[in-house]
C-alpha positions in Angstrom: 97.6 -119.0 -102.1 100.8 -119.8 -103.9 104.1 -121.4 -103.2 106.3 -119.5 -100.7 109.8 -120.5 -99.8 112.7 -118.7 -98.2 115.9 -118.0 -100.0 119.3 -117.5 -98.3 120.7 -114.0 -98.2 123.7 -113.4 -100.4 127.1 -112.9 -99.0 130.2 -111.4 -100.5 128.4 -110.4 -103.6 128.9 -107.4 -105.9 126.3 -104.6 -105.5 123.0 -105.6 -106.8 121.5 -103.8 -109.8 118.7 -104.0 -112.3 119.9 -106.2 -115.1 116.7 -106.5 -117.0 113.4 -104.6 -117.0 110.2 -105.7 -118.8 107.1 -103.5 -119.0 103.7 -104.4 -120.3 100.9 -101.8 -120.4 102.8 -99.4 -118.2 102.2 -95.8 -119.2 103.7 -95.2 -122.7 104.9 -98.8 -123.0 102.5 -101.4 -124.4 105.3 -103.9 -124.3 109.0 -103.2 -123.8 112.1 -105.0 -122.5 115.7 -103.8 -121.9 118.9 -105.2 -120.4 120.8 -102.8 -118.2 124.4 -102.5 -117.1 126.0 -100.4 -114.3 125.4 -97.3 -116.3 122.4 -96.7 -118.5 121.4 -93.7 -120.6 117.9 -93.3 -121.9 117.3 -91.2 -124.9 114.2 -90.4 -126.9 111.8 -87.6 -128.0 109.9 -85.5 -125.5 107.0 -87.4 -124.0 108.3 -90.7 -125.3 108.5 -92.4 -121.9 112.0 -91.8 -120.4 110.6 -90.4 -117.1 107.9 -93.1 -117.1 110.5 -95.8 -117.5 112.3 -94.5 -114.4 108.9 -94.2 -112.7 108.3 -97.9 -113.1 111.4 -98.5 -110.9 110.2 -95.9 -108.4 106.9 -97.6 -108.3 108.5 -100.8 -107.1 110.4 -98.7 -104.5 107.2 -97.1 -103.3 105.5 -100.5 -102.9 108.4 -101.9 -100.9 109.0 -99.0 -98.5 107.8 -99.5 -94.9 105.4 -96.6 -95.2 104.4 -97.5 -98.7 102.4 -100.3 -100.3 100.5 -100.8 -103.5 97.6 -98.4 -102.8 100.0 -95.7 -101.6 102.3 -96.2 -104.6 99.4 -95.8 -107.0 98.2 -92.7 -105.2 101.6 -90.9 -105.4 101.7 -87.5 -107.1 102.2 -88.0 -110.8 100.3 -91.3 -110.8 97.1 -90.8 -108.9 95.3 -94.0 -109.9 95.6 -97.3 -111.8 93.9 -95.7 -114.8 96.7 -93.1 -115.0 99.6 -95.6 -115.1 97.9 -98.2 -117.4 99.0 -97.8 -121.0 96.5 -95.9 -123.2 97.4 -98.3 -126.0 96.6 -101.4 -124.0 94.4 -104.0 -125.6 94.5 -107.7 -124.5 95.6 -108.6 -122.0 94.4 -105.6 -120.1 96.7 -106.3 -117.1 99.7 -104.2 -116.2 103.0 -106.0 -115.7 106.4 -105.1 -114.3 108.9 -107.8 -114.7 112.5 -107.3 -113.5 115.8 -109.2 -112.9 118.1 -108.1 -110.2 121.7 -109.3 -110.0 125.3 -108.5 -110.9 127.9 -109.3 -113.6 128.4 -112.9 -112.4 124.7 -113.7 -111.7 122.4 -111.4 -113.8 119.3 -113.0 -112.2 120.0 -113.4 -108.5 116.4 -112.3 -108.0 113.5 -112.1 -110.5 110.3 -110.3 -109.6 107.0 -110.2 -111.6 104.0 -108.2 -110.6 100.7 -108.3 -112.6 98.0 -105.9 -111.7 94.4 -105.4 -112.8 91.5 -103.0 -111.9 88.1 -104.5 -111.6 85.6 -101.9 -112.8 86.0 -98.6 -114.6 85.1 -96.4 -111.6 87.7 -94.6 -109.6 88.0 -96.5 -106.3 87.2 -99.9 -107.8 89.7 -102.5 -106.4 93.1 -102.9 -108.0 94.2 -106.5 -107.4 97.4 -108.4 -107.6 96.6 -110.9 -110.3 100.0 -112.6 -110.1 103.2 -112.1 -108.1 106.2 -114.2 -108.7 109.6 -114.2 -106.9 112.6 -116.3 -108.0 116.0 -116.7 -106.4 118.7 -118.0 -108.7 115.9 -119.4 -110.9 114.2 -121.2 -108.1 110.6 -120.1 -107.4 110.3 -118.6 -103.9 106.8 -117.2 -104.3 104.1 -117.9 -106.9 100.8 -116.2 -106.0 97.9 -116.1 -108.5 94.5 -114.7 -107.7 91.8 -117.4 -108.1 89.2 -116.7 -110.8 86.5 -117.0 -108.1 87.7 -114.6 -105.5 85.7 -114.3 -102.3 87.9 -111.8 -100.4 89.0 -109.1 -102.8 90.9 -107.2 -100.0 93.2 -110.1 -99.7 94.5 -109.4 -103.2 94.8 -105.6 -102.9 98.2 -105.9 -101.3 101.5 -107.4 -102.6 103.5 -109.8 -100.6 106.4 -107.5 -101.3 105.0 -104.8 -99.0 104.1 -107.2 -96.2 106.8 -107.9 -93.6 105.5 -111.2 -92.6 105.2 -112.4 -96.2 108.4 -111.1 -97.7 110.8 -112.6 -95.2 111.8 -115.2 -97.7 113.0 -112.5 -100.1 113.7 -109.6 -97.8 117.0 -108.8 -99.6 114.9 -108.1 -102.8 112.5 -105.9 -100.8 115.4 -104.0 -99.3 117.0 -103.5 -102.8 113.8 -102.0 -104.1 113.6 -99.7 -101.0 117.2 -98.5 -101.7 116.3 -97.0 -105.1 116.7 -93.2 -105.2 115.4 -90.8 -107.8 117.0 -87.4 -108.1 116.0 -84.4 -110.3 117.5 -81.4 -108.5 115.4 -78.3 -108.5 117.6 -75.4 -107.3 114.7 -73.4 -105.9 113.9 -76.4 -103.6 117.5 -76.8 -102.5 117.6 -73.2 -101.5 114.5 -73.6 -99.3 116.1 -74.0 -95.8 112.9 -75.3 -94.3 113.2 -78.5 -96.4 116.7 -79.3 -94.9 115.1 -80.2 -91.5 112.2 -82.3 -92.8 113.1 -86.0 -92.2 111.7 -87.2 -95.5 113.3 -88.1 -98.8 112.9 -85.4 -101.4 113.4 -86.4 -105.1 114.0 -82.7 -106.0 117.0 -82.1 -103.7 115.3 -80.6 -100.7 117.0 -83.1 -98.4 120.4 -82.7 -100.0 121.9 -80.6 -97.2 120.3 -82.8 -94.5 121.8 -85.9 -96.1 125.2 -84.2 -96.1 124.8 -83.3 -92.4 123.7 -86.8 -91.4 126.7 -88.4 -93.1 129.4 -89.3 -90.5 132.1 -86.6 -90.4 134.9 -89.1 -91.3 133.0 -89.8 -94.5 131.6 -86.4 -95.1 134.8 -84.3 -95.0 136.8 -86.4 -97.6 133.7 -86.3 -99.8 133.4 -82.6 -99.5 137.1 -82.2 -100.4 136.5 -84.2 -103.6 133.5 -82.1 -104.4 135.6 -79.0 -103.8 138.3 -80.3 -106.2 135.7 -80.9 -108.9 134.1 -77.5 -108.5 137.4 -75.8 -108.8 137.7 -77.2 -112.3 134.0 -76.6 -113.3 133.2 -73.3 -111.7 135.3 -70.2 -112.4 136.9 -68.5 -109.4 135.6 -71.2 -107.0 137.9 -71.8 -104.1 136.3 -73.6 -101.1 133.2 -75.4 -99.9 132.0 -75.9 -96.3 128.9 -77.3 -94.6 127.9 -75.4 -91.4 124.8 -75.1 -89.3 123.0 -71.8 -88.6 121.9 -70.8 -85.1 118.7 -72.8 -85.5 120.7 -76.0 -86.4 119.8 -75.9 -90.1 122.7 -77.0 -92.4 124.0 -74.6 -95.1 126.6 -74.8 -97.8 129.1 -72.0 -98.0 131.1 -71.6 -101.2 134.1 -69.2 -101.4 135.0 -67.4 -104.6 138.3 -65.6 -105.4 138.1 -61.9 -106.3 140.3 -58.9 -106.1 140.2 -58.6 -102.3 142.5 -60.6 -100.1 139.8 -62.7 -98.6 137.5 -64.8 -100.7 133.8 -63.9 -100.9 131.5 -66.5 -99.4 128.0 -67.4 -100.6 125.5 -69.8 -99.2 123.2 -72.1 -101.3 120.6 -69.3 -101.7 123.1 -67.4 -103.9 124.8 -70.3 -105.8 123.9 -70.7 -109.4 121.4 -73.3 -110.6 124.2 -75.2 -112.4 126.4 -75.2 -109.3 123.6 -76.6 -107.2 122.7 -79.2 -109.8 126.3 -80.3 -110.1 126.7 -80.5 -106.3 123.6 -82.7 -106.1 124.8 -84.9 -108.8 128.3 -85.3 -107.4 127.1 -86.0 -103.8 124.5 -88.6 -105.0 126.8 -90.6 -107.2 129.3 -91.0 -104.3 126.7 -92.2 -101.8 126.4 -95.9 -101.3 122.9 -97.3 -102.0 120.7 -98.8 -104.6 120.1 -97.7 -108.1 120.3 -93.9 -108.7 117.7 -92.6 -111.2 118.7 -89.3 -112.7 116.5 -87.0 -114.8 118.5 -85.0 -117.4 121.7 -84.4 -115.3 123.0 -82.1 -118.0 120.5 -79.3 -117.1 122.1 -75.9 -116.5 125.6 -77.2 -117.1 128.1 -76.2 -119.8 128.7 -78.9 -122.4 132.3 -79.2 -121.3 131.1 -80.2 -117.9 128.4 -82.4 -119.2 131.0 -84.3 -121.3 132.7 -85.3 -118.0 129.6 -86.7 -116.2 129.9 -90.3 -117.6 133.5 -90.5 -116.5 132.6 -89.1 -113.0 129.9 -91.7 -112.7 132.2 -94.6 -113.7 134.9 -93.4 -111.2 132.4 -93.1 -108.4 131.0 -96.5 -109.1 134.3 -98.1 -108.3 133.8 -97.0 -104.7 130.0 -97.0 -104.3 129.1 -99.8 -106.7 125.9 -97.9 -107.3 124.0 -98.4 -110.6 123.1 -95.1 -112.4 120.2 -94.9 -114.8 119.9 -91.4 -116.4 117.6 -89.9 -119.0 119.2 -87.3 -121.3 118.9 -85.2 -124.4 122.6 -84.2 -124.4 124.8 -84.9 -127.4 127.8 -83.7 -125.2 127.0 -86.5 -122.7 126.6 -89.2 -125.3 129.8 -88.1 -127.2 131.9 -88.7 -124.0 134.6 -91.3 -124.5 134.0 -94.6 -122.8 130.3 -94.9 -123.3 129.5 -98.3 -124.9 126.6 -98.9 -127.3 125.1 -101.3 -124.8 124.8 -98.5 -122.3 122.6 -96.3 -124.5 118.9 -97.2 -124.8 116.7 -95.4 -127.4 112.9 -95.1 -126.7 111.0 -95.2 -130.0 107.4 -94.1 -130.4 104.7 -95.6 -132.7 100.9 -95.9 -132.9 101.2 -98.9 -130.6 103.0 -97.1 -127.9 106.7 -96.8 -127.0 109.4 -99.5 -127.2 113.1 -99.6 -126.1 116.0 -100.4 -128.4 119.6 -100.7 -127.1 122.1 -99.0 -129.5 124.2 -102.1 -129.6 121.3 -104.1 -131.1 120.9 -101.7 -134.0 123.1 -102.7 -136.9 123.1 -99.3 -138.5 124.3 -97.6 -135.3 126.9 -100.3 -134.7 128.3 -99.8 -138.2 128.4 -96.0 -137.8 130.2 -96.2 -134.4 132.5 -99.2 -135.1 133.4 -98.6 -138.7 132.7 -95.0 -139.5 134.1 -93.7 -136.2 130.9 -91.8 -135.2 130.3 -91.0 -131.6 127.1 -92.4 -130.0 125.6 -89.0 -129.9 126.1 -88.5 -133.6 124.6 -91.9 -134.4 121.7 -92.1 -131.9 120.3 -88.6 -131.3 119.2 -87.9 -134.9 117.0 -91.0 -134.6 115.2 -89.4 -131.7 114.1 -86.3 -133.6 110.3 -86.1 -134.1 109.2 -86.4 -137.7 108.8 -83.0 -139.3 110.5 -81.1 -136.6 112.3 -79.0 -139.2 109.0 -77.2 -139.9 108.6 -76.0 -136.3 110.7 -72.9 -136.9 108.6 -71.8 -139.8 105.4 -71.8 -137.8 103.9 -68.5 -136.6 103.2 -68.7 -132.8 102.2 -65.1 -132.5 98.7 -64.2 -133.4 98.0 -61.3 -135.8 
């Protein structure tokens, strides 16, 4: 087995975040690397790999969780097996690698983690082994495990040290950071399902939103609800008030009041609120929660462009209090046109015959010239580059038979 030391826990540090992500043979990405700031916006064509990039970070979270582990992470819905997450474009080496740096502005690589996986055999159920697992703290190697070529006990290499409490004590802070990652893609129909609000599990589609609100201490919850109320008054016509109350069975419900011609405002619970209102609520609540990186899938869905244009500013303002990194995929020009977004916050996923790659807008001379000299917005400069070749012909196709 490899070298294994213990690192001191950090004290008085800024909130940790992903500062660099490297992927090799992960889903769409044969080989890709990107550096990330406190905010990151991923753009690219449909099926280019935006969601799969986010899923690489979720994969680390699923390994590190107490109820998780490597086998469980691979079996999660949307993955299913090693074969499904290994890049179709992979050649040699045939291993799958996730390589990340975690740190802050002062120390971009407080922690570095490298995980190399391989499946031995082509049949479903053949062992997936940890070929290499490396942990560094401030550049010093804490763990360096490499599977010997002549392996006698294959089971010994089917678990990561990251998932083992006895083995990760030297880098527990890193394991806890991975565990703190949250993915959110609010599905309004799921938020409206009251049964999900009493299930004590994390729901990436917003089914636990009301429960999370209820479990937040009142002295924190009430000021936060007031801020949400103020935001909704600006974004939703006739909106007046927002309350969280339990029903007779103890299930939490959101009640929104709307002004109308009668003296008393009309109240509606979450089952009657619009999709856009529920998605905006989920977004606003999540960016103000303290925690690890927040992964958002197209936060602009169901929202008016005027509201979408304010999302980056709301993220930045919330980060001053929460310190939480936000990584979001988007197709929205309104979002990318928002003032204050820097070229190093926008990352374009490109597609070729060799798989997907990632380019930061700041590293593209043409984009930089258009933004810095010609006065273009990032949306104007970047989004046309994400259009599929020949997309203009789509409208001329006949999709109706006969």
